[in-house]
C-alpha positions as CSV (number, residue, x, y, z in Angstrom):
1,M,-29.9,-87.2,34.2
2,T,-32.5,-89.8,35.7
3,P,-33.6,-89.2,39.8
4,D,-30.6,-90.6,42.0
5,T,-32.5,-93.3,43.2
6,G,-29.7,-96.0,44.2
7,A,-27.2,-96.0,47.4
8,P,-29.0,-94.1,50.3
9,R,-26.3,-94.4,53.0
10,R,-23.8,-93.0,50.6
11,A,-25.4,-89.8,49.9
12,P,-23.9,-88.4,52.8
13,L,-20.3,-89.0,51.9
14,R,-21.4,-87.6,48.2
15,L,-22.4,-85.4,49.6
16,A,-18.8,-84.6,51.3
17,L,-17.0,-84.7,49.0
18,F,-18.4,-82.1,46.6
19,Y,-18.5,-79.9,49.9
20,G,-15.1,-80.9,50.1
21,G,-13.5,-79.8,46.8
22,I,-15.5,-76.1,46.6
23,F,-13.7,-76.2,50.5
24,L,-9.9,-77.1,49.5
25,A,-10.7,-74.9,46.8
26,L,-11.5,-72.1,49.7
27,G,-9.0,-72.5,51.9
28,I,-6.0,-71.4,49.4
29,M,-8.0,-68.8,47.8
30,G,-9.1,-67.1,51.3
31,P,-5.5,-67.1,53.0
32,F,-3.7,-66.0,50.1
33,W,-5.0,-64.9,46.7
34,P,-4.6,-61.4,48.2
35,L,-1.1,-62.3,48.3
36,W,-1.4,-63.6,44.1
37,L,-3.2,-60.4,43.4
38,K,-0.9,-58.5,45.4
39,E,2.5,-60.0,43.4
40,R,0.2,-58.8,40.0
41,G,0.9,-55.6,41.4
42,L,-3.1,-54.3,42.9
43,D,-3.3,-52.5,45.6
44,A,-5.3,-52.3,49.0
45,E,-8.2,-50.9,47.0
46,Q,-8.1,-52.7,43.8
47,I,-7.8,-55.9,45.9
48,G,-11.1,-54.8,47.3
49,L,-12.3,-53.6,44.6
50,V,-11.8,-57.3,43.1
51,F,-14.1,-58.8,45.3
52,A,-16.3,-56.5,45.2
53,L,-16.8,-56.9,42.0
54,G,-16.7,-60.2,42.1
55,T,-19.4,-60.6,44.8
56,L,-21.4,-57.9,42.9
57,A,-21.0,-60.8,39.3
58,R,-22.2,-64.0,42.1
59,L,-25.3,-62.0,43.0
60,A,-26.2,-61.3,39.9
61,V,-26.5,-64.7,38.1
62,T,-27.5,-67.0,41.6
63,P,-31.0,-66.2,41.5
64,Y,-32.0,-67.3,37.7
65,F,-29.7,-70.6,38.8
66,A,-31.7,-71.1,41.8
67,R,-35.6,-70.0,40.4
68,A,-34.5,-73.0,37.3
69,A,-33.5,-75.3,39.9
70,D,-37.2,-74.5,42.1
71,R,-38.9,-74.8,38.6
72,A,-37.4,-78.2,37.4
73,G,-37.0,-79.6,40.7
74,E,-34.1,-80.4,40.4
75,R,-30.2,-79.3,41.8
76,K,-28.0,-81.4,40.5
77,R,-27.2,-80.7,36.4
78,I,-27.1,-77.3,37.2
79,L,-24.0,-77.8,39.7
80,V,-22.4,-79.8,37.3
81,L,-22.7,-76.8,34.8
82,L,-21.5,-74.3,36.7
83,S,-18.6,-76.7,38.6
84,F,-17.7,-77.4,34.7
85,L,-17.5,-73.7,33.7
86,G,-15.7,-72.0,36.8
87,A,-12.5,-75.0,36.2
88,V,-12.6,-73.9,32.3
89,T,-12.3,-69.6,33.6
90,F,-10.1,-70.1,36.7
91,L,-7.1,-71.8,34.4
92,A,-7.6,-68.1,32.3
93,F,-6.2,-66.1,35.0
94,R,-2.6,-67.7,34.0
95,W,-2.9,-64.9,31.3
96,A,-4.4,-62.5,34.1
97,E,-1.6,-59.9,34.3
98,S,-3.2,-56.5,34.7
99,F,-6.2,-55.1,37.2
100,W,-8.7,-55.0,33.8
101,P,-7.9,-58.8,32.8
102,I,-7.8,-59.9,36.5
103,I,-11.3,-57.8,36.8
104,L,-12.7,-59.8,33.8
105,V,-11.9,-63.3,34.6
106,T,-12.6,-62.1,38.3
107,V,-16.4,-61.9,37.3
108,V,-16.9,-64.5,35.2
109,F,-15.4,-66.7,38.0
110,Y,-17.4,-65.6,40.6
111,A,-20.4,-65.5,38.3
112,S,-20.1,-69.3,37.5
113,R,-19.5,-70.1,41.4
114,G,-21.7,-67.6,43.0
115,P,-24.5,-70.6,42.4
116,V,-23.1,-73.2,43.8
117,L,-23.6,-73.6,47.4
118,P,-26.6,-71.9,47.7
119,L,-28.1,-74.8,45.1
120,M,-25.9,-77.6,47.3
121,E,-26.9,-76.1,50.7
122,S,-29.8,-76.7,49.2
123,L,-29.7,-80.5,47.5
124,T,-27.3,-81.5,50.8
125,M,-30.9,-80.7,53.3
126,L,-33.3,-81.9,50.4
127,T,-31.8,-85.6,50.3
128,R,-31.5,-85.6,54.3
129,E,-34.9,-85.2,54.6
130,R,-35.4,-88.7,52.4
131,T,-32.0,-90.6,54.1
132,P,-32.1,-88.4,57.4
133,F,-28.2,-87.3,58.4
134,D,-26.2,-84.9,60.7
135,Y,-25.7,-81.7,58.1
136,G,-22.8,-80.6,60.5
137,R,-21.0,-84.5,59.7
138,V,-21.2,-83.6,55.9
139,R,-20.6,-80.1,55.5
140,L,-17.7,-80.6,58.4
141,W,-16.2,-82.8,55.9
142,G,-15.4,-79.2,53.6
143,S,-14.3,-77.4,56.6
144,I,-11.2,-80.4,56.5
145,T,-10.0,-80.0,54.0
146,F,-10.3,-76.0,54.0
147,I,-7.0,-76.5,56.6
148,I,-5.6,-78.7,54.4
149,G,-5.8,-76.2,51.7
150,A,-4.7,-73.7,53.9
151,W,-2.1,-74.8,56.4
152,G,-0.7,-76.6,53.1
153,M,-1.0,-73.9,51.0
154,G,1.5,-71.7,53.9
155,L,3.9,-74.9,54.0
156,V,4.4,-74.6,50.4
157,L,4.8,-71.1,50.1
158,T,7.5,-71.4,52.1
159,D,9.9,-72.7,49.4
160,A,7.6,-71.9,46.4
161,P,6.9,-68.8,44.4
162,V,3.5,-66.9,44.4
163,D,2.1,-68.1,41.1
164,W,1.8,-71.8,42.9
165,I,-1.4,-69.9,44.6
166,H,-3.2,-70.4,41.1
167,W,-2.2,-74.1,40.1
168,A,-2.9,-75.5,43.6
169,I,-6.3,-73.7,43.4
170,F,-7.4,-74.7,39.6
171,A,-6.3,-78.4,40.6
172,S,-8.9,-78.1,43.8
173,V,-11.3,-76.2,41.4
174,A,-11.7,-78.3,39.1
175,V,-11.8,-81.5,41.2
176,T,-14.8,-79.8,42.5
177,F,-16.6,-80.6,38.9
178,F,-15.5,-84.5,39.3
179,C,-17.1,-84.3,42.9
180,A,-20.0,-83.1,41.1
181,L,-20.8,-85.9,39.2
182,A,-20.6,-88.4,41.8
183,L,-23.3,-86.5,43.9
184,P,-27.2,-87.2,44.4
185,D,-29.5,-86.2,42.3
186,T,-32.5,-85.6,45.0
187,R,-35.3,-84.0,43.5
188,A,-37.8,-81.9,45.0
189,P,-41.3,-81.5,43.4
190,A,-41.4,-78.6,40.8
191,A,-42.6,-75.0,41.5
192,A,-45.4,-73.9,40.3
193,K,-44.5,-70.8,37.0
194,D,-46.1,-68.3,38.1
195,R,-44.8,-68.4,42.0
196,R,-42.8,-65.2,43.1
197,P,-40.7,-67.0,45.5
198,F,-39.2,-64.1,47.6
199,R,-42.4,-62.6,47.9
200,E,-43.5,-65.6,49.9
201,I,-40.2,-66.0,51.3
202,M,-39.8,-62.3,52.8
203,R,-43.0,-61.9,54.2
204,L,-41.9,-65.2,57.4
205,P,-42.3,-63.8,59.7
206,G,-38.2,-62.6,61.5
207,L,-37.1,-64.9,58.9
208,M,-35.7,-61.5,56.5
209,A,-34.1,-59.7,59.5
210,A,-32.4,-63.5,60.2
211,M,-30.8,-63.5,56.9
212,T,-29.9,-59.6,58.3
213,A,-28.1,-60.8,60.9
214,A,-26.4,-63.1,59.4
215,T,-25.0,-61.0,56.6
216,C,-24.2,-58.6,59.2
217,I,-21.6,-61.6,61.3
218,Q,-20.4,-63.1,57.6
219,A,-20.1,-59.7,56.3
220,S,-17.4,-58.5,59.1
221,H,-14.9,-61.4,58.6
222,A,-14.6,-59.2,55.7
223,V,-10.8,-57.1,56.5
224,Y,-9.3,-61.0,57.7
225,Y,-10.8,-62.7,54.7
226,N,-9.0,-60.2,52.6
227,F,-6.3,-58.4,54.4
228,G,-5.4,-60.7,57.1
229,S,-2.9,-62.6,55.7
230,I,-1.4,-59.4,54.3
231,H,-1.4,-57.6,58.4
232,W,-0.1,-60.7,59.4
233,L,2.1,-61.0,56.7
234,A,2.9,-57.4,57.4
235,A,3.4,-58.0,60.9
236,G,6.6,-60.1,61.0
237,H,4.4,-63.9,61.2
238,G,5.6,-66.3,58.4
239,A,3.1,-67.9,55.4
240,D,3.4,-70.8,57.5
241,V,2.4,-69.3,60.8
242,I,-0.4,-67.5,58.5
243,G,-1.5,-70.3,57.3
244,A,-1.5,-71.9,60.7
245,L,-4.1,-69.6,61.9
246,W,-6.7,-70.3,59.5
247,A,-6.2,-73.6,59.7
248,E,-6.9,-73.0,63.5
249,G,-10.0,-71.4,63.2
250,V,-11.4,-73.9,61.0
251,I,-10.6,-76.7,63.2
252,A,-13.0,-74.5,65.9
253,E,-15.2,-75.0,63.8
254,I,-14.7,-78.8,62.7
255,L,-16.0,-79.2,67.1
256,L,-19.3,-77.3,66.5
257,F,-20.7,-79.2,63.3
258,T,-19.3,-82.4,65.0
259,F,-22.2,-81.8,67.3
260,A,-24.1,-79.6,65.1
261,A,-27.6,-81.6,65.4
262,A,-27.9,-81.4,69.2
263,T,-26.3,-77.9,69.9
264,V,-28.9,-76.3,67.3
265,R,-31.3,-78.8,68.9
266,R,-31.3,-77.3,72.0
267,I,-30.1,-73.4,71.2
268,G,-32.9,-73.0,68.5
269,A,-31.4,-71.9,65.1
270,V,-31.9,-67.8,66.4
271,R,-29.8,-68.4,69.4
272,M,-27.2,-69.8,67.4
273,I,-26.8,-67.2,65.1
274,A,-27.3,-64.5,68.1
275,I,-24.0,-66.8,69.7
276,G,-22.4,-65.5,66.3
277,A,-22.8,-62.3,66.6
278,A,-21.3,-61.9,70.2
279,A,-18.2,-64.1,69.4
280,A,-17.3,-61.8,66.0
281,T,-18.1,-59.0,68.1
282,L,-15.7,-59.7,70.6
283,R,-13.0,-61.4,68.1
284,W,-12.6,-58.3,65.4
285,A,-12.0,-56.0,68.2
286,G,-9.6,-58.6,69.7
287,T,-7.4,-58.4,66.4
288,A,-7.6,-54.7,66.2
289,G,-5.8,-54.6,69.2
290,T,-2.6,-57.1,69.0
291,T,-0.9,-59.0,66.5
292,E,0.7,-60.8,68.8
293,L,0.8,-64.5,68.2
294,E,-0.4,-66.0,71.8
295,W,-3.4,-63.1,71.5
296,L,-4.1,-64.2,67.5
297,V,-4.5,-67.6,68.2
298,L,-7.2,-67.3,71.2
299,L,-9.4,-65.0,68.4
300,Q,-8.9,-67.4,66.0
301,A,-10.2,-69.7,68.2
302,L,-13.5,-67.6,68.0
303,H,-14.0,-68.3,64.5
304,G,-15.7,-71.8,65.6
305,L,-18.8,-69.9,66.5
306,S,-18.2,-66.4,64.6
307,Y,-18.6,-68.5,61.6
308,G,-19.7,-71.8,62.4
309,A,-22.1,-70.7,64.2
310,T,-24.1,-68.4,62.5
311,H,-24.2,-70.2,59.6
312,L,-25.5,-73.4,61.7
313,G,-28.7,-70.9,62.6
314,I,-29.5,-69.7,59.2
315,I,-29.2,-73.1,57.4
316,H,-31.8,-74.9,59.7
317,L,-33.5,-71.4,60.1
318,I,-34.1,-71.5,56.4
319,T,-34.9,-75.1,56.8
320,E,-37.0,-75.3,59.1
321,R,-39.3,-72.5,58.1
322,V,-39.3,-72.5,54.0
323,D,-41.1,-74.6,52.0
324,P,-39.1,-78.3,50.1
325,S,-39.8,-76.1,46.3
326,L,-38.9,-72.8,47.1
327,S,-35.4,-74.2,48.5
328,A,-33.2,-73.2,46.1
329,S,-35.2,-69.3,45.9
330,A,-34.6,-69.4,49.8
331,Q,-31.0,-69.8,50.7
332,S,-30.3,-68.2,46.4
333,L,-32.5,-65.1,49.0
334,F,-29.5,-65.4,51.7
335,A,-26.7,-65.9,48.9
336,I,-28.2,-62.5,47.5
337,T,-28.2,-61.0,51.1
338,L,-24.8,-61.7,52.3
339,G,-23.3,-61.2,48.9
340,V,-24.5,-57.2,48.8
341,G,-23.2,-57.3,52.3
342,M,-20.6,-58.8,51.9
343,S,-19.6,-56.6,48.2
344,A,-20.0,-53.2,49.6
345,A,-17.7,-54.9,53.5
346,S,-15.0,-56.4,51.2
347,Y,-14.7,-52.9,49.2
348,G,-15.3,-51.0,52.4
349,A,-12.5,-53.5,53.7
350,G,-9.8,-51.8,51.1
351,L,-10.6,-48.2,51.7
352,L,-10.2,-48.8,56.2
353,F,-7.5,-51.0,55.4
354,A,-5.1,-48.4,53.2
355,S,-6.1,-45.2,56.3
356,L,-6.6,-47.8,58.9
357,G,-4.5,-50.5,58.7
358,G,-5.5,-53.3,61.4
359,G,-7.3,-50.8,62.9
360,A,-9.9,-51.5,59.9
361,F,-11.0,-54.6,62.6
362,W,-12.9,-52.1,64.8
363,T,-15.5,-51.6,62.0
364,M,-16.1,-55.2,61.7
365,S,-16.6,-55.2,66.0
366,A,-19.0,-52.9,64.9
367,L,-21.4,-54.7,61.8
368,A,-20.6,-58.1,64.5
369,L,-23.1,-55.8,66.8
370,A,-25.3,-55.0,64.4
371,G,-26.6,-58.4,63.6
372,A,-27.0,-59.3,67.3
373,G,-29.2,-56.7,67.6
374,F,-30.8,-58.1,63.7
375,A,-31.0,-61.3,65.7
376,G,-33.1,-60.2,68.7
377,F,-35.3,-58.7,66.5
378,S,-36.1,-61.9,64.8
379,I,-36.8,-63.3,68.2
380,L,-38.9,-60.8,68.8
381,V,-40.7,-60.8,65.9
382,R,-41.1,-64.6,65.5
383,S,-42.8,-64.7,68.5
384,K,-45.1,-62.4,68.7
385,A,-46.5,-64.1,65.3
386,A,-46.6,-67.3,67.2
387,S,-48.5,-65.5,69.7
388,G,-51.1,-63.4,67.3
389,G,-49.8,-60.4,68.3
């Protein structure tokens, strides 16, 4: 596969298509995969363990693929390979009828999908340097397809069996593979084999604190991701309403992404993370307190900040502070940090939801508040380093 030198103006579209494929699958999987697992007989603790072990599998392989990408100076071929493996593996869920087969397929699937987003973020930001475009306006197409997946599947499930969830996700994962074939083959300078990228990245002032802040905030979504649909279904809301609530949160995210470049320039990357922490703290406290639809509609609008502002902040911060030859490793380091946090939070969410029900959202509010503290620490460390203190 040779470097792609043609039609640079089409690069944002080709990137957007791949984001669209990834997040179409996630839009169905996020709200409804726990329902499929429950239909297969798994209880709350087992569902939490499925997501936790899947996340650990993703952590185990991501650094190796990132290091390979940086040493080769390319991302596309690896993304194509991983997308193909993900599609083939997800099909195997069709024959996973009980807990341990589901665990096995989950581990393999997450291992193949885990490195995809870090490598994709690296490819996107590298391409952005060659062909300037607004990252948020490319990334928002992933959010749009997430809405299509979440809302559309909610409508479908009003009259369809739960097993349709699996087939809808498989179709989306297969589409992602074909979108990967169209990605621009943007190359970066190859990193020297004797470099220690994680060590170099971790020495950058305040960056690890910012990654930890973003991890706390994103991990605070664990109860929502894994058990929000189950909680709201038990409260009497239908699958169509639940899908609409998920879609509403992503609409708020899209609005922020539309003005991403100007917003990050004006506010600053780390301060965007701090805003995300404040929004998440408020959101989960409110979600713990009520299942009334009117309040849930208001609280879901905060997703644009709790997820969107945090994501924009950390992606732009990594790009600002890390050498392009280590961009895949930097994105993977954040993915690992986030994965550890999400794995622990997912397992904890299962235990907490089993014993506290909706009260588990209070612990997520506290976790987001801890993220605000790390964001403040990152700002302080960076400021002291800049002043020579």
